[in-house]
C-alpha positions as CSV (number, residue, x, y, z in Angstrom):
1,M,8.5,28.6,4.9
2,P,10.1,28.6,1.3
3,F,9.4,25.5,-0.8
4,L,6.5,24.4,1.3
5,P,2.8,25.0,0.5
6,P,1.1,27.6,2.8
7,E,-1.1,25.2,4.7
8,L,1.9,23.1,5.8
9,G,4.3,24.5,8.3
10,A,7.9,23.4,9.0
11,A,6.8,21.2,12.0
12,G,4.2,19.4,9.9
13,A,6.7,18.8,7.1
14,A,9.3,17.5,9.6
15,I,6.7,15.0,11.0
16,L,5.8,13.8,7.5
17,V,9.4,13.3,6.6
18,V,10.2,11.3,9.7
19,A,7.0,9.3,9.3
20,S,8.1,8.4,5.8
21,F,11.3,6.8,7.2
22,C,9.5,4.9,10.0
23,T,6.6,3.6,7.9
24,S,8.9,2.5,5.1
25,A,11.0,0.6,7.6
26,L,7.9,-1.1,8.9
27,T,6.8,-2.1,5.4
28,A,10.2,-3.3,4.4
29,A,10.4,-5.6,7.4
30,F,6.9,-7.1,7.4
31,G,5.4,-6.3,4.0
32,L,2.7,-3.9,5.1
33,G,1.4,-1.6,7.7
34,G,3.5,1.4,6.6
35,G,1.2,2.5,3.8
36,L,-1.9,2.8,6.0
37,S,0.1,4.3,8.9
38,L,1.6,7.0,6.6
39,L,-1.8,7.7,5.1
40,A,-3.2,8.3,8.6
41,V,-0.4,10.7,9.5
42,M,-0.7,12.6,6.2
43,T,-4.4,13.0,6.7
44,A,-3.7,15.3,9.7
45,F,-1.6,17.7,7.6
46,L,-2.7,17.7,4.0
47,P,-5.8,18.7,2.1
48,V,-8.1,15.9,1.0
49,A,-7.7,17.0,-2.7
50,V,-4.0,16.0,-2.8
51,L,-3.8,13.5,0.0
52,I,-4.3,10.3,-2.1
53,P,-2.1,11.4,-5.0
54,L,0.7,12.5,-2.8
55,H,0.5,9.3,-0.7
56,G,0.6,7.3,-3.9
57,I,3.7,9.0,-5.2
58,V,5.6,8.5,-1.9
59,Q,4.5,4.9,-1.8
60,L,5.5,4.4,-5.5
61,A,9.1,5.6,-4.7
62,S,9.2,3.6,-1.4
63,N,8.0,0.3,-3.0
64,G,10.2,0.9,-6.0
65,G,13.3,1.2,-3.8
66,R,12.2,-1.9,-2.0
67,V,12.0,-3.8,-5.3
68,V,15.5,-2.8,-6.2
69,I,16.9,-3.8,-2.8
70,Q,14.9,-7.0,-2.4
71,R,14.8,-8.0,-6.2
72,R,16.0,-11.5,-5.6
73,G,12.8,-12.3,-3.7
74,V,10.3,-11.0,-6.3
75,A,8.1,-13.6,-8.0
76,W,8.5,-11.9,-11.4
77,A,5.9,-14.2,-13.1
78,A,3.1,-12.6,-11.0
79,L,3.8,-9.1,-12.3
80,P,2.5,-9.2,-15.9
81,P,-1.0,-10.4,-15.0
82,F,-1.1,-8.0,-12.1
83,L,-0.2,-5.1,-14.4
84,L,-2.9,-6.1,-16.8
85,G,-5.6,-6.3,-14.2
86,G,-4.3,-3.2,-12.4
87,A,-4.5,-1.1,-15.6
88,I,-8.1,-2.1,-16.0
89,G,-8.9,-1.3,-12.3
90,A,-7.2,2.1,-12.6
91,L,-9.1,2.9,-15.8
92,I,-12.4,2.0,-14.2
93,G,-11.6,3.8,-10.9
94,A,-10.6,7.0,-12.7
95,R,-14.0,7.2,-14.4
96,F,-16.1,6.0,-11.5
97,V,-18.5,8.8,-10.7
98,V,-21.0,7.0,-8.4
99,A,-20.4,7.5,-4.7
100,L,-19.2,4.3,-3.2
101,P,-20.8,2.9,0.0
102,E,-17.6,3.4,1.9
103,A,-18.8,1.9,5.2
104,T,-20.1,-1.3,3.5
105,L,-16.8,-1.7,1.6
106,Q,-14.8,-1.2,4.8
107,V,-16.7,-4.0,6.6
108,S,-16.5,-6.3,3.6
109,I,-12.8,-5.8,3.0
110,G,-12.0,-6.2,6.7
111,L,-14.0,-9.5,7.0
112,F,-12.3,-10.7,3.8
113,I,-8.9,-10.0,5.1
114,L,-9.7,-11.9,8.4
115,I,-11.0,-14.9,6.5
116,V,-8.0,-15.1,4.1
117,T,-5.6,-14.6,7.0
118,F,-6.9,-17.2,9.4
119,V,-8.8,-19.7,7.2
120,P,-6.6,-21.9,5.0
121,I,-7.9,-21.7,1.4
122,P,-6.2,-24.3,-0.8
123,R,-6.7,-22.4,-4.1
124,L,-4.6,-19.5,-2.9
125,G,-1.6,-21.7,-2.9
126,V,-1.9,-22.1,-6.7
127,L,-2.9,-18.5,-7.5
128,G,-2.3,-18.3,-11.3
129,F,-2.5,-15.8,-14.1
130,G,-6.2,-15.1,-13.6
131,G,-5.9,-14.8,-9.9
132,F,-3.1,-12.3,-10.1
133,A,-4.9,-10.3,-12.8
134,L,-8.1,-10.2,-10.7
135,T,-6.2,-9.2,-7.6
136,G,-4.6,-6.4,-9.6
137,A,-7.9,-5.2,-11.0
138,V,-9.8,-5.2,-7.7
139,T,-7.1,-3.8,-5.4
140,T,-6.1,-1.0,-7.8
141,F,-9.7,0.0,-8.3
142,L,-10.2,0.1,-4.5
143,S,-6.9,2.0,-4.0
144,M,-8.2,4.9,-6.0
145,F,-10.6,5.6,-3.2
146,F,-8.9,4.2,0.0
147,G,-5.2,4.9,-0.8
148,A,-3.8,1.7,0.6
149,T,-5.0,-1.9,-0.1
150,A,-1.8,-3.8,0.7
151,P,-3.6,-5.8,3.5
152,I,-5.7,-7.6,0.8
153,M,-2.7,-8.5,-1.2
154,A,-0.6,-9.4,1.8
155,A,-3.3,-11.8,3.0
156,L,-3.4,-13.5,-0.4
157,F,0.4,-13.6,-0.9
158,A,1.0,-15.0,2.6
159,Q,-0.8,-18.1,1.6
160,T,0.6,-18.1,-1.9
161,F,4.3,-17.9,-1.2
162,K,6.3,-19.9,1.3
163,E,9.4,-17.7,1.7
164,R,9.0,-14.5,3.7
165,E,11.3,-12.6,1.4
166,T,9.1,-13.6,-1.6
167,V,6.0,-12.3,0.3
168,V,7.5,-9.0,1.1
169,A,9.4,-8.4,-2.2
170,T,6.5,-9.4,-4.5
171,L,4.1,-7.3,-2.4
172,A,6.5,-4.4,-3.0
173,A,6.6,-5.0,-6.7
174,V,2.8,-5.2,-7.2
175,T,2.2,-2.3,-4.9
176,A,4.7,-0.2,-6.9
177,I,2.8,-1.1,-10.1
178,Q,-0.5,-0.2,-8.5
179,H,0.8,3.2,-7.3
180,A,2.3,3.9,-10.8
181,L,-1.0,3.3,-12.4
182,K,-2.7,5.5,-9.9
183,A,-0.2,8.3,-10.5
184,V,-0.9,8.2,-14.2
185,A,-4.6,8.2,-13.6
186,F,-4.5,11.1,-11.2
187,F,-2.2,13.2,-13.5
188,A,-4.6,12.5,-16.4
189,M,-7.4,13.9,-14.3
190,G,-5.4,17.1,-13.9
191,V,-4.2,16.8,-10.3
192,V,-1.4,19.4,-9.7
193,L,1.3,18.6,-7.1
194,W,4.2,20.9,-8.0
195,P,3.7,23.0,-4.8
196,Y,4.5,19.8,-2.8
197,A,7.7,18.9,-4.8
198,A,10.2,19.7,-2.1
199,L,8.1,17.7,0.5
200,L,7.8,14.8,-1.9
201,L,11.6,14.7,-2.5
202,A,12.4,14.8,1.2
203,M,9.8,12.0,2.0
204,I,11.2,9.9,-0.9
205,V,14.7,10.2,0.4
206,T,13.9,9.3,4.0
207,G,11.5,6.5,2.8
208,F,14.5,4.9,0.9
209,L,16.6,5.1,4.1
210,G,13.7,3.4,6.0
211,T,13.6,0.7,3.4
212,L,17.3,0.0,3.9
213,A,16.7,-0.3,7.7
214,G,13.6,-2.5,7.4
215,T,15.3,-4.8,4.9
216,A,18.1,-5.4,7.3
217,V,15.6,-6.4,9.9
218,L,13.7,-8.7,7.5
219,R,16.9,-10.7,6.7
220,R,17.4,-11.4,10.5
221,L,13.8,-12.5,11.2
222,D,12.8,-16.0,12.0
223,D,10.2,-17.2,9.5
224,R,7.6,-18.2,12.1
225,F,8.0,-14.9,13.9
226,F,7.6,-13.0,10.7
227,R,4.3,-14.8,9.8
228,L,3.0,-14.3,13.4
229,V,3.7,-10.6,13.3
230,L,2.3,-10.4,9.8
231,R,-1.0,-12.0,11.0
232,I,-1.2,-9.7,13.9
233,I,-0.7,-6.6,11.7
234,L,-3.3,-7.9,9.3
235,A,-5.8,-8.7,12.1
236,V,-5.4,-5.2,13.6
237,L,-5.8,-3.5,10.3
238,A,-8.8,-5.7,9.3
239,L,-10.6,-5.2,12.7
240,D,-10.1,-1.4,12.4
241,L,-11.6,-1.4,9.0
242,V,-14.6,-3.4,10.3
243,R,-14.9,-1.0,13.3
244,R,-14.9,2.1,11.0
245,G,-17.3,0.5,8.7
246,V,-19.8,-0.4,11.4
247,L,-19.6,3.1,12.9
248,G,-20.2,4.5,9.5
249,L,-23.3,2.4,9.1
250,L,-24.8,3.4,12.4
C-alpha cells in the first residue's frame, strides 16, 4: 500500500491508528496506561529497530496535545528541574553500551512502583528541585530502553500533588519533555523514520482526538474514584513488570 512501509499492511496500520486514539484517551483520563498499552500493540507490527523511536514521537505529540488542553493543571515549577535531569539521563542513555540486566530492572521498578503507590512516604509530598531533577534523569535514562516509564512518575506525582488535574497535566508535561529528549537522542544516533511518516501523522491526529475525549472524562470524574482507578492501573502495570522480570530471571 502507498505511503506505508512494506512490512506493515493496511490492516496493521489501521489497528495502530485506532490504538493511538484509545490509548491517548486512557492516558488523558487517568494519567497513564496508554503509553505502555500502545507500546504493546506496536510491538506486534513494527520492527524492533524503529519501535521505541516511533513510539516516542507518537507519545511526544500525544502528551504535547494534552499539555495544551490541560495547561491550567500543569505544575510549571516542576518542569525546569525535570528538563535538566532528563537531558542528563538522555545523554547517558544514548551512550550506554553495556547490556542492561532487563529482568532485574523490571523486578526492581515493579516493586518500587508498588511501594510508592501503597506506602505513604512523607518526603514525596515536598518533592523539590532535586527530586524532580533526579526523577527526570532516572526515568529518561530508563525510557531509552523500556519506552514508557510513566508509572514511576505517576506513582511519585500521585503523592506529590493533591488535585487530579495537576497529577495528569504535570505528568503529560514531563512525559512530553522526556519523549522530546529521546527523539533528539535517537535522531542524533542516525535513526531514520521517513518511511513511517504517513503512519506517524495518522497516529498523531487520532491521538489528539483521543486526548480530547479522555480530558472530557477526567473533568467529570470524582477525585476518590480517579485515585482508586489510578492505583489499580499502577498495581496491574507494576505486577506485570515483576512477573516478566521473574520469568526472565528463571
